[in-house]
BAKE-296437 format. One record per residue: residue in three letters; residue number from 1; x, y, z of N, C-alpha, C, O, CB in turn. Coordinates in pm, whole numbers, plus 32768, in hexadecimal, padded with zeros to 4 digits. Glycine has a CB too. Example, Ala and Ser with C-alpha at 12.3 -4.5 7.8 and 13.67 -1.06 7.14 Angstrom:
2
{bagu 'ALA',1,{8527,7DC7,830C},{84CE,7E3E,830C},{8528,7EB6,830C},{8590,7EB4,834E},{846B,7E41,8389}}
{bagu 'SER',2,{8505,7F1F,82C4},{8557,7F96,82CA},{850A,8003,8313},{853D,8072,8324},{8580,7FC4,823C}}
***
This chain:
65
{bagu 'MET',1,{3A5E,91BF,C591},{3A86,9240,C58F},{3AE1,9267,C4F5},{3B0E,9216,C4A5},{3ADE,9251,C61B}}
{bagu 'ILE',2,{3AE6,92F3,C4F0},{3B5E,92CB,C48D},{3BBD,92DB,C496},{3BE1,92E2,C50C},{3B67,92E9,C42D}}
{bagu 'ALA',3,{3C11,92E9,C447},{3C7C,931D,C471},{3CAF,937B,C3DC},{3C93,933A,C377},{3CE1,929F,C4AF}}
{bagu 'LYS',4,{3CE8,93EF,C3C3},{3CFB,943B,C35F},{3D76,943B,C36D},{3D95,9433,C3E4},{3CBD,94B0,C355}}
{bagu 'GLU',5,{3E02,9443,C2FA},{3E64,945E,C2DC},{3E61,94E1,C2C6},{3E14,9502,C26B},{3E8A,941A,C28A}}
{bagu 'TRP',6,{3EB2,9559,C310},{3ED5,95EC,C293},{3F61,95F0,C2B8},{3F81,962B,C31F},{3E7A,96AC,C2AF}}
{bagu 'GLY',7,{3FC3,95AE,C265},{406C,95D3,C27F},{404F,95A5,C30D},{3FF7,9554,C328},{40B5,9690,C268}}
{bagu 'ASP',8,{409C,95DB,C361},{40EC,956A,C3D6},{4051,9541,C44B},{4036,94EB,C49F},{419E,95E2,C452}}
{bagu 'ALA',9,{4011,95B4,C40F},{3F93,9581,C4A8},{3F1D,9535,C488},{3EDF,950C,C425},{3F3D,9610,C4FB}}
{bagu 'HIS',10,{3F19,9532,C4FD},{3EA4,94AC,C4DE},{3E1E,94E3,C50A},{3E25,94CB,C583},{3EC4,940D,C542}}
{bagu 'VAL',11,{3DBC,9513,C4FA},{3D56,954E,C513},{3CD8,949B,C542},{3CEC,942F,C50B},{3D36,95C8,C472}}
{bagu 'ARG',12,{3C87,94AA,C58D},{3C16,9438,C5C6},{3BB1,94AC,C605},{3B9C,94ED,C66C},{3C5D,93B2,C654}}
{bagu 'SER',13,{3B7C,9496,C56B},{3A86,94A1,C58A},{3A82,9403,C5F3},{3ABE,9398,C5FF},{39DA,9466,C480}}
{bagu 'VAL',14,{3A16,944D,C62B},{39ED,93EA,C68E},{3977,9413,C661},{395A,948A,C652},{3A13,93EA,C72B}}
{bagu 'THR',15,{390C,938A,C63D},{386D,938C,C61F},{37EF,9385,C6B1},{3802,9320,C6F6},{3857,92F3,C5B7}}
{bagu 'ILE',16,{37A5,93BF,C6D1},{3792,9393,C759},{3714,9383,C70F},{36D4,93E0,C6DC},{37AC,93EF,C7EC}}
{bagu 'HIS',17,{36E7,92CB,C70C},{3617,928E,C70A},{3603,9288,C7E4},{3629,9258,C84E},{35FA,9168,C694}}
{bagu 'PRO',18,{35BF,92CC,C7AF},{353D,92A3,C830},{3500,923D,C810},{34E0,9206,C7A6},{34C0,9309,C84B}}
{bagu 'SER',19,{34EC,921E,C8BE},{3489,9188,C8E7},{3408,91C0,C8A8},{33E6,9235,C896},{346D,9157,C9B2}}
{bagu 'ILE',20,{33B9,912E,C887},{3323,916D,C8AA},{32EA,9103,C918},{32DE,908A,C907},{32AE,9176,C810}}
{bagu 'ARG',21,{32D3,913A,C96C},{3287,90D0,C98E},{31F6,90B5,C9C2},{31CC,911C,C9F6},{32C5,90A7,C9D2}}
{bagu 'THR',22,{31B9,9071,C9C6},{310F,9052,C9B4},{311D,8F9E,CA8D},{3168,8F61,CAD9},{30E1,8FCB,C87E}}
{bagu 'LYS',23,{30C5,8FAF,CA77},{308C,8F3D,CAA4},{308C,8EDD,CA64},{303C,8EA8,CAB1},{3028,8F46,CAC1}}
{bagu 'ARG',24,{309C,8E93,CA1C},{30D9,8E0F,CA08},{3109,8E3B,C974},{30D7,8E0C,C90E},{306C,8D7D,CA19}}
{bagu 'LEU',25,{3178,8EA2,C973},{31E2,8E80,C90C},{3281,8EDB,C937},{327C,8F1C,C99F},{319B,8EB5,C863}}
{bagu 'VAL',26,{32CD,8EDC,C90A},{3345,8F51,C8F2},{3373,8F23,C8B1},{33A8,8EB3,C8AF},{33A2,8F86,C947}}
{bagu 'LEU',27,{3361,8FC2,C821},{33BB,8FC2,C7CD},{345D,9027,C814},{3476,9069,C879},{3366,8FFE,C741}}
{bagu 'ALA',28,{349E,9003,C7A4},{351F,8FB4,C813},{3590,902D,C78F},{355F,9029,C71F},{353C,8E99,C809}}
{bagu 'PRO',29,{360A,9086,C798},{3671,9068,C74C},{36E0,8FCA,C747},{3736,8FD8,C79E},{36B5,90DB,C771}}
{bagu 'TYR',30,{36EA,8F7A,C71C},{376B,8EFA,C725},{37A9,8F28,C77B},{3780,8F93,C7A8},{37D6,8ED7,C6AB}}
{bagu 'ALA',31,{37FD,8EFE,C7A2},{388E,8EC9,C813},{38ED,8E67,C7F4},{390E,8E1E,C797},{3863,8E87,C89A}}
{bagu 'MET',32,{38FC,8E75,C82B},{398E,8E0E,C7C7},{3991,8D8D,C853},{39F6,8D48,C85B},{3A7E,8E91,C7AD}}
{bagu 'ARG',33,{3914,8D74,C8C2},{3911,8CF5,C904},{3882,8CC2,C885},{3879,8C48,C876},{38EB,8D03,C9D7}}
{bagu 'ASP',34,{383E,8CFE,C84D},{37F2,8CE7,C7AA},{3830,8CCA,C777},{381B,8D07,C70E},{37BA,8D3C,C753}}
{bagu 'VAL',35,{38A7,8C73,C762},{3906,8C76,C6EF},{38C0,8BBF,C699},{387B,8B90,C640},{39DF,8C7D,C740}}
{bagu 'ASP',36,{3923,8B9A,C71C},{38BA,8AC4,C712},{384B,8AC3,C6C3},{383E,8A90,C654},{3858,8A76,C7C0}}
{bagu 'GLU',37,{37CC,8B21,C72B},{3759,8AF9,C6D1},{3719,8B1E,C64A},{36D5,8AE6,C5F5},{3707,8B06,C70F}}
{bagu 'LEU',38,{3763,8BC7,C66A},{3746,8BF0,C5BF},{37E8,8BE1,C56F},{380A,8C48,C535},{3700,8CBF,C5AD}}
{bagu 'HIS',39,{3853,8B64,C566},{3864,8B26,C4D8},{3859,8A91,C4B5},{3876,8A45,C459},{38E1,8B46,C4AB}}
{bagu 'TRP',40,{380E,8A8F,C559},{379E,8A1C,C534},{3734,8A08,C4B5},{3717,89AC,C469},{3746,8A21,C59F}}
{bagu 'VAL',41,{3712,8A77,C4C4},{3696,8A8F,C463},{36C5,8AC8,C3EE},{3684,8AA1,C38D},{3626,8AEC,C49C}}
{bagu 'ARG',42,{372E,8B26,C3CF},{373D,8BB1,C35D},{37D5,8B22,C312},{3805,8B38,C2A2},{378E,8CAC,C3CB}}
{bagu 'SER',43,{3804,8AA5,C365},{380F,8A94,C300},{3787,89E8,C2D3},{3720,8A0B,C29A},{38C0,8A94,C2F9}}
{bagu 'ASN',44,{378E,899E,C2E0},{3726,895E,C29A},{36B5,89D5,C21A},{366A,8A36,C20F},{36C8,8918,C32B}}
{bagu 'ARG',45,{371B,8937,C1BE},{3701,8933,C14B},{3644,8963,C13D},{3630,89C6,C0F7},{3738,889A,C11D}}
{bagu 'GLU',46,{35BA,8917,C183},{354B,88F8,C17C},{34E9,89AF,C185},{3482,89D4,C14C},{353A,8879,C1FC}}
{bagu 'VAL',47,{354E,89FF,C1ED},{3506,8A4E,C229},{351D,8AF1,C1DB},{34DF,8B5B,C1CF},{352D,8A3B,C2C6}}
{bagu 'MET',48,{35BA,8AAB,C1AB},{3605,8B3A,C167},{35CC,8B3A,C0ED},{35CB,8BAF,C0C7},{36B4,8B3F,C152}}
{bagu 'GLN',49,{358F,8AE3,C089},{3560,8B06,BFEA},{34ED,8B7E,C019},{34D6,8BE1,BFD3},{350A,8A61,BF80}}
{bagu 'HIS',50,{34A5,8B60,C0A5},{3422,8BA2,C09E},{345E,8C53,C08E},{3445,8CAA,C03B},{33B5,8B78,C142}}
{bagu 'ILE',51,{34BD,8C4F,C112},{351A,8CCE,C148},{3588,8CFF,C0F6},{35D4,8CDC,C09C},{3560,8CAC,C1C9}}
{bagu 'GLY',52,{3567,8D68,C148},{363A,8DB9,C12D},{3670,8D3F,C0A2},{3639,8CDD,C071},{36E9,8D85,C219}}
{bagu 'LYS',53,{36C8,8D6D,C090},{3744,8D68,C00A},{3784,8CEC,C000},{37D6,8CF9,BFA6},{37C9,8DD2,C01B}}
{bagu 'GLY',54,{378B,8C47,C042},{37AA,8C11,C074},{37E2,8BDF,C0C5},{3810,8C2C,C11A},{37A8,8C0C,C05B}}
{bagu 'VAL',55,{37F3,8B7F,C0D2},{3864,8B39,C171},{389B,8BB1,C18E},{38C8,8C0E,C14B},{3901,8AB1,C158}}
{bagu 'LEU',56,{3886,8B8C,C244},{3949,8BDF,C235},{396F,8B98,C2F3},{393D,8B72,C35D},{394D,8D10,C229}}
{bagu 'THR',57,{3A1F,8BB8,C28C},{3A82,8B6F,C306},{3A5C,8BAD,C3A8},{3A19,8C07,C3DB},{3B3E,8B9E,C2E0}}
{bagu 'ARG',58,{3AAD,8B45,C3CC},{3AC0,8B5F,C48C},{3AD2,8C1F,C474},{3A7A,8C74,C488},{3B9A,8AF0,C4F3}}
{bagu 'PRO',59,{3B6C,8C36,C440},{3B80,8CB7,C445},{3B47,8D0E,C3F4},{3B4C,8D89,C3FF},{3BE9,8CC8,C43E}}
{bagu 'GLY',60,{3AF0,8CA7,C36D},{3A6C,8D25,C368},{3A00,8D42,C3A5},{39CD,8DA5,C372},{3A2D,8D2C,C30B}}
{bagu 'VAL',61,{39CA,8D1D,C3F2},{3998,8D45,C428},{39ED,8DBE,C4C0},{39DA,8E37,C4CF},{3951,8CD2,C42A}}
{bagu 'GLN',62,{3A34,8D75,C505},{3A78,8DAD,C55D},{3A90,8E65,C518},{3AA5,8EBA,C56E},{3B06,8D43,C574}}
{bagu 'ASP',63,{3A8E,8E87,C4A6},{3AC1,8EF0,C440},{3A0C,8F44,C478},{39EA,8FB0,C4A8},{3AED,8EA3,C360}}
{bagu 'THR',64,{39AD,8E9D,C440},{3922,8F0D,C452},{38EE,8F20,C4FD},{389D,8F66,C53A},{3881,8EBC,C3EE}}
{bagu 'VAL',65,{3938,8ED1,C515},{3922,8F2E,C5FB},{39A9,8F9A,C5D8},{39D1,8FEA,C62D},{3970,8E78,C6E8}}
***
């Protein structure tokens, strides 16, 4: 969710990402229930040296979700 401030008004926009399901695979947007596992991966320096922009803290992961 993205929040923008315009004067005293706060405007929030929500981007809806659809899930893709097959018999063997489910691709879905991150949810708050995914934070622990996502943090475990995104805080690993060996993993993140190959993807992304470096390791993320737990609050950084929560912002991603």
